[in-house]
PDB file of N, CA, C and O in Angstrom, chain B, residues numbered from 101:
ATOM      1  N   CYS B 101    -103.912  71.244 150.974  1.00  0.00           N
ATOM      2  CA  CYS B 101    -102.738  70.422 151.249  1.00  0.00           C
ATOM      3  C   CYS B 101    -103.087  68.935 151.239  1.00  0.00           C
ATOM      4  O   CYS B 101    -102.338  68.134 151.799  1.00  0.00           O
ATOM      5  N   SER B 102    -104.178  68.551 150.634  1.00  0.00           N
ATOM      6  CA  SER B 102    -104.598  67.146 150.694  1.00  0.00           C
ATOM      7  C   SER B 102    -103.643  66.174 150.006  1.00  0.00           C
ATOM      8  O   SER B 102    -103.708  64.974 150.272  1.00  0.00           O
ATOM      9  N   SER B 103    -102.764  66.650 149.136  1.00  0.00           N
ATOM     10  CA  SER B 103    -101.814  65.748 148.476  1.00  0.00           C
ATOM     11  C   SER B 103    -100.416  65.814 149.088  1.00  0.00           C
ATOM     12  O   SER B 103     -99.507  65.137 148.609  1.00  0.00           O
ATOM     13  N   LEU B 104    -100.231  66.607 150.127  1.00  0.00           N
ATOM     14  CA  LEU B 104     -98.950  66.727 150.811  1.00  0.00           C
ATOM     15  C   LEU B 104     -98.653  65.439 151.576  1.00  0.00           C
ATOM     16  O   LEU B 104     -99.462  65.018 152.403  1.00  0.00           O
ATOM     17  N   THR B 105     -97.495  64.801 151.314  1.00  0.00           N
ATOM     18  CA  THR B 105     -97.178  63.529 151.977  1.00  0.00           C
ATOM     19  C   THR B 105     -96.102  63.659 153.049  1.00  0.00           C
ATOM     20  O   THR B 105     -96.037  62.830 153.957  1.00  0.00           O
ATOM     21  N   SER B 106     -95.261  64.679 152.959  1.00  0.00           N
ATOM     22  CA  SER B 106     -94.218  64.872 153.972  1.00  0.00           C
ATOM     23  C   SER B 106     -93.919  66.357 154.130  1.00  0.00           C
ATOM     24  O   SER B 106     -94.192  67.165 153.242  1.00  0.00           O
ATOM     25  N   ILE B 107     -93.353  66.691 155.279  1.00  0.00           N
ATOM     26  CA  ILE B 107     -93.039  68.080 155.591  1.00  0.00           C
ATOM     27  C   ILE B 107     -91.650  68.136 156.190  1.00  0.00           C
ATOM     28  O   ILE B 107     -91.286  67.301 157.018  1.00  0.00           O
ATOM     29  N   THR B 108     -90.880  69.120 155.770  1.00  0.00           N
ATOM     30  CA  THR B 108     -89.600  69.406 156.403  1.00  0.00           C
ATOM     31  C   THR B 108     -89.719  70.780 157.042  1.00  0.00           C
ATOM     32  O   THR B 108     -89.838  71.787 156.343  1.00  0.00           O
ATOM     33  N   ILE B 109     -89.688  70.822 158.355  1.00  0.00           N
ATOM     34  CA  ILE B 109     -89.773  72.078 159.095  1.00  0.00           C
ATOM     35  C   ILE B 109     -88.356  72.622 159.246  1.00  0.00           C
ATOM     36  O   ILE B 109     -87.500  71.933 159.801  1.00  0.00           O
ATOM     37  N   PRO B 110     -88.085  73.822 158.776  1.00  0.00           N
ATOM     38  CA  PRO B 110     -86.728  74.373 158.898  1.00  0.00           C
ATOM     39  C   PRO B 110     -86.406  74.748 160.351  1.00  0.00           C
ATOM     40  O   PRO B 110     -87.314  75.025 161.135  1.00  0.00           O
ATOM     41  N   PRO B 111     -85.124  74.756 160.708  1.00  0.00           N
ATOM     42  CA  PRO B 111     -84.723  75.059 162.085  1.00  0.00           C
ATOM     43  C   PRO B 111     -84.995  76.497 162.511  1.00  0.00           C
ATOM     44  O   PRO B 111     -84.842  76.819 163.689  1.00  0.00           O
ATOM     45  N   SER B 112     -85.385  77.354 161.608  1.00  0.00           N
ATOM     46  CA  SER B 112     -85.731  78.741 161.967  1.00  0.00           C
ATOM     47  C   SER B 112     -87.127  78.845 162.576  1.00  0.00           C
ATOM     48  O   SER B 112     -87.473  79.888 163.130  1.00  0.00           O
ATOM     49  N   VAL B 113     -87.930  77.797 162.488  1.00  0.00           N
ATOM     50  CA  VAL B 113     -89.293  77.788 163.022  1.00  0.00           C
ATOM     51  C   VAL B 113     -89.256  77.485 164.521  1.00  0.00           C
ATOM     52  O   VAL B 113     -88.592  76.543 164.955  1.00  0.00           O
ATOM     53  N   THR B 114     -89.979  78.297 165.314  1.00  0.00           N
ATOM     54  CA  THR B 114     -90.004  78.092 166.762  1.00  0.00           C
ATOM     55  C   THR B 114     -91.371  77.653 167.269  1.00  0.00           C
ATOM     56  O   THR B 114     -91.480  77.170 168.396  1.00  0.00           O
ATOM     57  N   GLU B 115     -92.411  77.809 166.465  1.00  0.00           N
ATOM     58  CA  GLU B 115     -93.763  77.431 166.865  1.00  0.00           C
ATOM     59  C   GLU B 115     -94.561  77.030 165.633  1.00  0.00           C
ATOM     60  O   GLU B 115     -94.432  77.636 164.569  1.00  0.00           O
ATOM     61  N   ILE B 116     -95.390  75.999 165.793  1.00  0.00           N
ATOM     62  CA  ILE B 116     -96.289  75.602 164.710  1.00  0.00           C
ATOM     63  C   ILE B 116     -97.684  75.990 165.162  1.00  0.00           C
ATOM     64  O   ILE B 116     -98.153  75.548 166.211  1.00  0.00           O
ATOM     65  N   GLY B 117     -98.339  76.815 164.369  1.00  0.00           N
ATOM     66  CA  GLY B 117     -99.601  77.423 164.761  1.00  0.00           C
ATOM     67  C   GLY B 117    -100.828  76.564 164.569  1.00  0.00           C
ATOM     68  O   GLY B 117    -100.790  75.482 163.983  1.00  0.00           O
ATOM     69  N   ASP B 118    -101.905  77.088 165.083  1.00  0.00           N
ATOM     70  CA  ASP B 118    -103.223  76.496 165.056  1.00  0.00           C
ATOM     71  C   ASP B 118    -103.651  76.163 163.627  1.00  0.00           C
ATOM     72  O   ASP B 118    -103.592  77.020 162.746  1.00  0.00           O
ATOM     73  N   GLU B 119    -104.078  74.932 163.398  1.00  0.00           N
ATOM     74  CA  GLU B 119    -104.584  74.453 162.115  1.00  0.00           C
ATOM     75  C   GLU B 119    -103.574  74.557 160.964  1.00  0.00           C
ATOM     76  O   GLU B 119    -103.968  74.576 159.798  1.00  0.00           O
ATOM     77  N   ALA B 120    -102.296  74.623 161.279  1.00  0.00           N
ATOM     78  CA  ALA B 120    -101.268  74.798 160.252  1.00  0.00           C
ATOM     79  C   ALA B 120    -101.314  73.706 159.185  1.00  0.00           C
ATOM     80  O   ALA B 120    -101.138  73.990 158.000  1.00  0.00           O
ATOM     81  N   PHE B 121    -101.548  72.475 159.593  1.00  0.00           N
ATOM     82  CA  PHE B 121    -101.583  71.364 158.646  1.00  0.00           C
ATOM     83  C   PHE B 121    -102.901  70.598 158.734  1.00  0.00           C
ATOM     84  O   PHE B 121    -102.966  69.422 158.375  1.00  0.00           O
ATOM     85  N   SER B 122    -103.930  71.254 159.204  1.00  0.00           N
ATOM     86  CA  SER B 122    -105.253  70.646 159.336  1.00  0.00           C
ATOM     87  C   SER B 122    -105.773  70.211 157.970  1.00  0.00           C
ATOM     88  O   SER B 122    -105.714  70.969 157.002  1.00  0.00           O
ATOM     89  N   GLY B 123    -106.277  68.995 157.904  1.00  0.00           N
ATOM     90  CA  GLY B 123    -106.852  68.492 156.664  1.00  0.00           C
ATOM     91  C   GLY B 123    -105.867  67.924 155.669  1.00  0.00           C
ATOM     92  O   GLY B 123    -106.258  67.579 154.553  1.00  0.00           O
ATOM     93  N   CYS B 124    -104.609  67.816 156.032  1.00  0.00           N
ATOM     94  CA  CYS B 124    -103.597  67.228 155.133  1.00  0.00           C
ATOM     95  C   CYS B 124    -103.724  65.703 155.224  1.00  0.00           C
ATOM     96  O   CYS B 124    -102.897  65.041 155.851  1.00  0.00           O
ATOM     97  N   SER B 125    -104.738  65.171 154.610  1.00  0.00           N
ATOM     98  CA  SER B 125    -105.104  63.765 154.768  1.00  0.00           C
ATOM     99  C   SER B 125    -104.081  62.773 154.211  1.00  0.00           C
ATOM    100  O   SER B 125    -104.121  61.598 154.577  1.00  0.00           O
ATOM    101  N   SER B 126    -103.176  63.202 153.347  1.00  0.00           N
ATOM    102  CA  SER B 126    -102.149  62.304 152.798  1.00  0.00           C
ATOM    103  C   SER B 126    -100.824  62.385 153.549  1.00  0.00           C
ATOM    104  O   SER B 126     -99.902  61.622 153.261  1.00  0.00           O
ATOM    105  N   LEU B 127    -100.723  63.288 154.496  1.00  0.00           N
ATOM    106  CA  LEU B 127     -99.485  63.464 155.266  1.00  0.00           C
ATOM    107  C   LEU B 127     -99.211  62.212 156.085  1.00  0.00           C
ATOM    108  O   LEU B 127    -100.060  61.783 156.866  1.00  0.00           O
ATOM    109  N   MET B 128     -98.014  61.615 155.909  1.00  0.00           N
ATOM    110  CA  MET B 128     -97.701  60.351 156.570  1.00  0.00           C
ATOM    111  C   MET B 128     -96.742  60.486 157.750  1.00  0.00           C
ATOM    112  O   MET B 128     -96.875  59.765 158.739  1.00  0.00           O
ATOM    113  N   SER B 129     -95.783  61.398 157.657  1.00  0.00           N
ATOM    114  CA  SER B 129     -94.839  61.552 158.760  1.00  0.00           C
ATOM    115  C   SER B 129     -94.275  62.965 158.770  1.00  0.00           C
ATOM    116  O   SER B 129     -94.254  63.662 157.755  1.00  0.00           O
ATOM    117  N   ILE B 130     -93.818  63.362 159.953  1.00  0.00           N
ATOM    118  CA  ILE B 130     -93.216  64.685 160.103  1.00  0.00           C
ATOM    119  C   ILE B 130     -92.225  64.622 161.248  1.00  0.00           C
ATOM    120  O   ILE B 130     -92.454  63.959 162.259  1.00  0.00           O
ATOM    121  N   SER B 131     -91.129  65.321 161.069  1.00  0.00           N
ATOM    122  CA  SER B 131     -90.128  65.441 162.123  1.00  0.00           C
ATOM    123  C   SER B 131     -90.032  66.917 162.500  1.00  0.00           C
ATOM    124  O   SER B 131     -89.767  67.771 161.655  1.00  0.00           O
ATOM    125  N   ILE B 132     -90.251  67.198 163.771  1.00  0.00           N
ATOM    126  CA  ILE B 132     -90.232  68.571 164.273  1.00  0.00           C
ATOM    127  C   ILE B 132     -88.821  68.864 164.789  1.00  0.00           C
ATOM    128  O   ILE B 132     -88.316  68.118 165.628  1.00  0.00           O
ATOM    129  N   PRO B 133     -88.174  69.927 164.312  1.00  0.00           N
ATOM    130  CA  PRO B 133     -86.807  70.220 164.769  1.00  0.00           C
ATOM    131  C   PRO B 133     -86.781  70.721 166.222  1.00  0.00           C
ATOM    132  O   PRO B 133     -87.799  71.200 166.723  1.00  0.00           O
ATOM    133  N   PRO B 134     -85.644  70.617 166.893  1.00  0.00           N
ATOM    134  CA  PRO B 134     -85.518  71.061 168.284  1.00  0.00           C
ATOM    135  C   PRO B 134     -85.815  72.546 168.492  1.00  0.00           C
ATOM    136  O   PRO B 134     -86.080  72.967 169.618  1.00  0.00           O
ATOM    137  N   SER B 135     -85.775  73.340 167.432  1.00  0.00           N
ATOM    138  CA  SER B 135     -86.066  74.768 167.556  1.00  0.00           C
ATOM    139  C   SER B 135     -87.538  75.040 167.875  1.00  0.00           C
ATOM    140  O   SER B 135     -87.868  76.105 168.398  1.00  0.00           O
ATOM    141  N   VAL B 136     -88.428  74.087 167.568  1.00  0.00           N
ATOM    142  CA  VAL B 136     -89.859  74.262 167.824  1.00  0.00           C
ATOM    143  C   VAL B 136     -90.134  73.978 169.304  1.00  0.00           C
ATOM    144  O   VAL B 136     -89.867  72.882 169.799  1.00  0.00           O
ATOM    145  N   THR B 137     -90.666  74.975 169.991  1.00  0.00           N
ATOM    146  CA  THR B 137     -90.931  74.841 171.424  1.00  0.00           C
ATOM    147  C   THR B 137     -92.411  74.657 171.734  1.00  0.00           C
ATOM    148  O   THR B 137     -92.771  74.339 172.868  1.00  0.00           O
ATOM    149  N   ARG B 138     -93.282  74.855 170.727  1.00  0.00           N
ATOM    150  CA  ARG B 138     -94.711  74.696 170.974  1.00  0.00           C
ATOM    151  C   ARG B 138     -95.462  74.334 169.699  1.00  0.00           C
ATOM    152  O   ARG B 138     -95.197  74.868 168.622  1.00  0.00           O
ATOM    153  N   ILE B 139     -96.410  73.410 169.855  1.00  0.00           N
ATOM    154  CA  ILE B 139     -97.361  73.082 168.796  1.00  0.00           C
ATOM    155  C   ILE B 139     -98.716  73.496 169.342  1.00  0.00           C
ATOM    156  O   ILE B 139     -99.236  72.885 170.276  1.00  0.00           O
ATOM    157  N   ARG B 140     -99.280  74.536 168.752  1.00  0.00           N
ATOM    158  CA  ARG B 140    -100.449  75.229 169.294  1.00  0.00           C
ATOM    159  C   ARG B 140    -101.747  74.762 168.618  1.00  0.00           C
ATOM    160  O   ARG B 140    -101.763  74.475 167.421  1.00  0.00           O
ATOM    161  N   ASP B 141    -102.823  74.691 169.394  1.00  0.00           N
ATOM    162  CA  ASP B 141    -104.131  74.327 168.833  1.00  0.00           C
ATOM    163  C   ASP B 141    -105.255  75.160 169.443  1.00  0.00           C
ATOM    164  O   ASP B 141    -106.240  74.601 169.926  1.00  0.00           O
ATOM    165  N   PHE B 142    -105.129  76.453 169.431  1.00  0.00           N
ATOM    166  CA  PHE B 142    -106.085  77.343 170.084  1.00  0.00           C
ATOM    167  C   PHE B 142    -107.510  77.199 169.543  1.00  0.00           C
ATOM    168  O   PHE B 142    -108.445  77.065 170.332  1.00  0.00           O
ATOM    169  N   PHE B 143    -107.698  77.223 168.235  1.00  0.00           N
ATOM    170  CA  PHE B 143    -109.042  77.142 167.640  1.00  0.00           C
ATOM    171  C   PHE B 143    -109.342  75.768 167.050  1.00  0.00           C
ATOM    172  O   PHE B 143    -110.507  75.385 166.939  1.00  0.00           O
ATOM    173  N   GLY B 144    -108.322  75.036 166.678  1.00  0.00           N
ATOM    174  CA  GLY B 144    -108.510  73.719 166.085  1.00  0.00           C
ATOM    175  C   GLY B 144    -107.177  73.001 166.045  1.00  0.00           C
ATOM    176  O   GLY B 144    -106.125  73.620 166.203  1.00  0.00           O
ATOM    177  N   GLY B 145    -107.219  71.717 165.839  1.00  0.00           N
ATOM    178  CA  GLY B 145    -106.006  70.917 165.864  1.00  0.00           C
ATOM    179  C   GLY B 145    -105.001  71.306 164.799  1.00  0.00           C
ATOM    180  O   GLY B 145    -105.355  71.499 163.635  1.00  0.00           O
ATOM    181  N   THR B 146    -103.766  71.417 165.198  1.00  0.00           N
ATOM    182  CA  THR B 146    -102.680  71.759 164.275  1.00  0.00           C
ATOM    183  C   THR B 146    -102.602  70.755 163.132  1.00  0.00           C
ATOM    184  O   THR B 146    -102.404  71.136 161.978  1.00  0.00           O
ATOM    185  N   PHE B 147    -102.758  69.474 163.451  1.00  0.00           N
ATOM    186  CA  PHE B 147    -102.720  68.401 162.456  1.00  0.00           C
ATOM    187  C   PHE B 147    -104.070  67.688 162.365  1.00  0.00           C
ATOM    188  O   PHE B 147    -104.124  66.524 161.969  1.00  0.00           O
ATOM    189  N   GLU B 148    -105.144  68.362 162.721  1.00  0.00           N
ATOM    190  CA  GLU B 148    -106.467  67.743 162.772  1.00  0.00           C
ATOM    191  C   GLU B 148    -106.859  67.140 161.422  1.00  0.00           C
ATOM    192  O   GLU B 148    -106.753  67.787 160.380  1.00  0.00           O
ATOM    193  N   GLY B 149    -107.314  65.890 161.465  1.00  0.00           N
ATOM    194  CA  GLY B 149    -107.783  65.231 160.259  1.00  0.00           C
ATOM    195  C   GLY B 149    -106.693  64.671 159.370  1.00  0.00           C
ATOM    196  O   GLY B 149    -106.962  64.284 158.233  1.00  0.00           O
ATOM    197  N   CYS B 150    -105.478  64.621 159.862  1.00  0.00           N
ATOM    198  CA  CYS B 150    -104.375  64.025 159.091  1.00  0.00           C
ATOM    199  C   CYS B 150    -104.448  62.508 159.287  1.00  0.00           C
ATOM    200  O   CYS B 150    -103.648  61.920 160.016  1.00  0.00           O
ATOM    201  N   SER B 151    -105.409  61.901 158.632  1.00  0.00           N
ATOM    202  CA  SER B 151    -105.733  60.491 158.858  1.00  0.00           C
ATOM    203  C   SER B 151    -104.639  59.514 158.431  1.00  0.00           C
ATOM    204  O   SER B 151    -104.629  58.376 158.901  1.00  0.00           O
ATOM    205  N   SER B 152    -103.727  59.920 157.564  1.00  0.00           N
ATOM    206  CA  SER B 152    -102.632  59.044 157.139  1.00  0.00           C
ATOM    207  C   SER B 152    -101.384  59.206 157.995  1.00  0.00           C
ATOM    208  O   SER B 152    -100.415  58.466 157.831  1.00  0.00           O
ATOM    209  N   LEU B 153    -101.407  60.168 158.902  1.00  0.00           N
ATOM    210  CA  LEU B 153    -100.245  60.458 159.738  1.00  0.00           C
ATOM    211  C   LEU B 153     -99.998  59.300 160.696  1.00  0.00           C
ATOM    212  O   LEU B 153    -100.862  58.952 161.501  1.00  0.00           O
ATOM    213  N   THR B 154     -98.806  58.706 160.600  1.00  0.00           N
ATOM    214  CA  THR B 154     -98.490  57.565 161.451  1.00  0.00           C
ATOM    215  C   THR B 154     -97.333  57.837 162.398  1.00  0.00           C
ATOM    216  O   THR B 154     -97.262  57.227 163.465  1.00  0.00           O
ATOM    217  N   GLU B 155     -96.428  58.736 162.040  1.00  0.00           N
ATOM    218  CA  GLU B 155     -95.269  58.966 162.895  1.00  0.00           C
ATOM    219  C   GLU B 155     -94.936  60.453 162.967  1.00  0.00           C
ATOM    220  O   GLU B 155     -94.811  61.129 161.946  1.00  0.00           O
ATOM    221  N   VAL B 156     -94.797  60.944 164.198  1.00  0.00           N
ATOM    222  CA  VAL B 156     -94.420  62.328 164.439  1.00  0.00           C
ATOM    223  C   VAL B 156     -93.272  62.326 165.432  1.00  0.00           C
ATOM    224  O   VAL B 156     -93.397  61.787 166.531  1.00  0.00           O
ATOM    225  N   ARG B 157     -92.164  62.922 165.050  1.00  0.00           N
ATOM    226  CA  ARG B 157     -91.006  63.047 165.944  1.00  0.00           C
ATOM    227  C   ARG B 157     -90.997  64.460 166.510  1.00  0.00           C
ATOM    228  O   ARG B 157     -90.903  65.445 165.778  1.00  0.00           O
ATOM    229  N   ILE B 158     -91.097  64.533 167.848  1.00  0.00           N
ATOM    230  CA  ILE B 158     -91.190  65.817 168.541  1.00  0.00           C
ATOM    231  C   ILE B 158     -90.074  65.911 169.574  1.00  0.00           C
ATOM    232  O   ILE B 158     -89.865  64.969 170.338  1.00  0.00           O
ATOM    233  N   PRO B 159     -89.345  67.042 169.613  1.00  0.00           N
ATOM    234  CA  PRO B 159     -88.291  67.186 170.624  1.00  0.00           C
ATOM    235  C   PRO B 159     -88.883  67.178 172.041  1.00  0.00           C
ATOM    236  O   PRO B 159     -89.996  67.659 172.255  1.00  0.00           O
ATOM    237  N   LYS B 160     -88.146  66.639 172.987  1.00  0.00           N
ATOM    238  CA  LYS B 160     -88.634  66.483 174.362  1.00  0.00           C
ATOM    239  C   LYS B 160     -89.099  67.783 174.996  1.00  0.00           C
ATOM    240  O   LYS B 160     -90.056  67.758 175.770  1.00  0.00           O
ATOM    241  N   GLY B 161     -88.482  68.899 174.714  1.00  0.00           N
ATOM    242  CA  GLY B 161     -88.840  70.158 175.341  1.00  0.00           C
ATOM    243  C   GLY B 161     -90.007  70.883 174.692  1.00  0.00           C
ATOM    244  O   GLY B 161     -90.372  71.970 175.139  1.00  0.00           O
ATOM    245  N   CYS B 162     -90.595  70.320 173.662  1.00  0.00           N
ATOM    246  CA  CYS B 162     -91.683  70.966 172.930  1.00  0.00           C
ATOM    247  C   CYS B 162     -93.017  70.732 173.635  1.00  0.00           C
ATOM    248  O   CYS B 162     -93.360  69.595 173.958  1.00  0.00           O
ATOM    249  N   HIS B 163     -93.770  71.810 173.875  1.00  0.00           N
ATOM    250  CA  HIS B 163     -95.104  71.697 174.467  1.00  0.00           C
ATOM    251  C   HIS B 163     -96.113  71.462 173.347  1.00  0.00           C
ATOM    252  O   HIS B 163     -96.153  72.206 172.367  1.00  0.00           O
ATOM    253  N   VAL B 164     -96.926  70.420 173.504  1.00  0.00           N
ATOM    254  CA  VAL B 164     -97.951  70.095 172.507  1.00  0.00           C
ATOM    255  C   VAL B 164     -99.315  70.319 173.145  1.00  0.00           C
ATOM    256  O   VAL B 164     -99.648  69.673 174.139  1.00  0.00           O
ATOM    257  N   ASP B 165    -100.103  71.227 172.583  1.00  0.00           N
ATOM    258  CA  ASP B 165    -101.442  71.485 173.103  1.00  0.00           C
ATOM    259  C   ASP B 165    -102.321  70.242 172.938  1.00  0.00           C
ATOM    260  O   ASP B 165    -102.056  69.394 172.086  1.00  0.00           O
ATOM    261  N   ASP B 166    -103.364  70.145 173.759  1.00  0.00           N
ATOM    262  CA  ASP B 166    -104.190  68.936 173.881  1.00  0.00           C
ATOM    263  C   ASP B 166    -104.759  68.376 172.583  1.00  0.00           C
ATOM    264  O   ASP B 166    -104.681  67.168 172.362  1.00  0.00           O
ATOM    265  N   ASP B 167    -105.321  69.199 171.729  1.00  0.00           N
ATOM    266  CA  ASP B 167    -105.976  68.700 170.518  1.00  0.00           C
ATOM    267  C   ASP B 167    -105.153  68.875 169.249  1.00  0.00           C
ATOM    268  O   ASP B 167    -105.711  68.894 168.152  1.00  0.00           O
ATOM    269  N   ALA B 168    -103.856  69.001 169.379  1.00  0.00           N
ATOM    270  CA  ALA B 168    -102.998  69.214 168.213  1.00  0.00           C
ATOM    271  C   ALA B 168    -103.134  68.095 167.183  1.00  0.00           C
ATOM    272  O   ALA B 168    -103.034  68.340 165.981  1.00  0.00           O
ATOM    273  N   PHE B 169    -103.363  66.866 167.653  1.00  0.00           N
ATOM    274  CA  PHE B 169    -103.457  65.716 166.756  1.00  0.00           C
ATOM    275  C   PHE B 169    -104.863  65.109 166.770  1.00  0.00           C
ATOM    276  O   PHE B 169    -105.027  63.893 166.673  1.00  0.00           O
ATOM    277  N   LYS B 170    -105.866  65.969 166.892  1.00  0.00           N
ATOM    278  CA  LYS B 170    -107.262  65.536 166.915  1.00  0.00           C
ATOM    279  C   LYS B 170    -107.621  64.847 165.595  1.00  0.00           C
ATOM    280  O   LYS B 170    -107.247  65.317 164.521  1.00  0.00           O
ATOM    281  N   ASP B 171    -108.336  63.751 165.683  1.00  0.00           N
ATOM    282  CA  ASP B 171    -108.775  62.975 164.511  1.00  0.00           C
ATOM    283  C   ASP B 171    -107.608  62.461 163.672  1.00  0.00           C
ATOM    284  O   ASP B 171    -107.670  62.436 162.443  1.00  0.00           O
ATOM    285  N   CYS B 172    -106.553  62.056 164.355  1.00  0.00           N
ATOM    286  CA  CYS B 172    -105.403  61.395 163.721  1.00  0.00           C
ATOM    287  C   CYS B 172    -105.318  59.999 164.338  1.00  0.00           C
ATOM    288  O   CYS B 172    -104.493  59.769 165.222  1.00  0.00           O
ATOM    289  N   PRO B 173    -106.155  59.068 163.887  1.00  0.00           N
ATOM    290  CA  PRO B 173    -106.312  57.782 164.566  1.00  0.00           C
ATOM    291  C   PRO B 173    -105.084  56.882 164.565  1.00  0.00           C
ATOM    292  O   PRO B 173    -104.986  55.986 165.405  1.00  0.00           O
ATOM    293  N   ASN B 174    -104.157  57.092 163.659  1.00  0.00           N
ATOM    294  CA  ASN B 174    -103.017  56.190 163.525  1.00  0.00           C
ATOM    295  C   ASN B 174    -101.699  56.785 163.991  1.00  0.00           C
ATOM    296  O   ASN B 174    -100.647  56.171 163.813  1.00  0.00           O
ATOM    297  N   VAL B 175    -101.739  57.965 164.582  1.00  0.00           N
ATOM    298  CA  VAL B 175    -100.501  58.668 164.900  1.00  0.00           C
ATOM    299  C   VAL B 175     -99.786  58.067 166.111  1.00  0.00           C
ATOM    300  O   VAL B 175    -100.399  57.708 167.116  1.00  0.00           O
ATOM    301  N   GLN B 176     -98.484  57.976 165.968  1.00  0.00           N
ATOM    302  CA  GLN B 176     -97.601  57.581 167.067  1.00  0.00           C
ATOM    303  C   GLN B 176     -96.627  58.729 167.255  1.00  0.00           C
ATOM    304  O   GLN B 176     -95.925  59.117 166.321  1.00  0.00           O
ATOM    305  N   ILE B 177     -96.586  59.272 168.463  1.00  0.00           N
ATOM    306  CA  ILE B 177     -95.697  60.390 168.741  1.00  0.00           C
ATOM    307  C   ILE B 177     -94.429  59.848 169.379  1.00  0.00           C
ATOM    308  O   ILE B 177     -94.474  59.117 170.369  1.00  0.00           O
ATOM    309  N   ILE B 178     -93.305  60.220 168.796  1.00  0.00           N
ATOM    310  CA  ILE B 178     -92.004  59.786 169.294  1.00  0.00           C
ATOM    311  C   ILE B 178     -91.279  61.008 169.825  1.00  0.00           C
ATOM    312  O   ILE B 178     -91.039  61.961 169.083  1.00  0.00           O
ATOM    313  N   ARG B 179     -90.927  60.990 171.109  1.00  0.00           N
ATOM    314  CA  ARG B 179     -90.160  62.082 171.725  1.00  0.00           C
ATOM    315  C   ARG B 179     -88.686  61.753 171.602  1.00  0.00           C
ATOM    316  O   ARG B 179     -88.272  60.624 171.868  1.00  0.00           O
ATOM    317  N   TYR B 180     -87.884  62.746 171.195  1.00  0.00           N
ATOM    318  CA  TYR B 180     -86.443  62.513 171.092  1.00  0.00           C
ATOM    319  C   TYR B 180     -85.662  63.592 171.779  1.00  0.00           C
ATOM    320  O   TYR B 180     -84.431  63.553 171.790  1.00  0.00           O
TER     321      TYR B 180
END
C-alpha cells in the first residue's frame, strides 16, 4: 500500500484492525466514520509508519489503542 494516498472507510465498518494500514507511507489523510468504535493495535500500529499522514478525523466515541499511530511523526488527530 505504499502508493495509497487516501482512504474512504465505508459506514459498514465498525473496527479497524491491527496493522491494517501499516507501512502506507504515502497516505496523507483519513476520515473515520462514526460507525467505527475501535482502532486496534494488538501486535503493531494500525497506521504504523504512515510518515506522510498529517490529518486523521476520528469520531469522539471511538477508542484508539495506544500505538495505533506509532511512527507517524506528522499526524494530527481531530475528534469530531
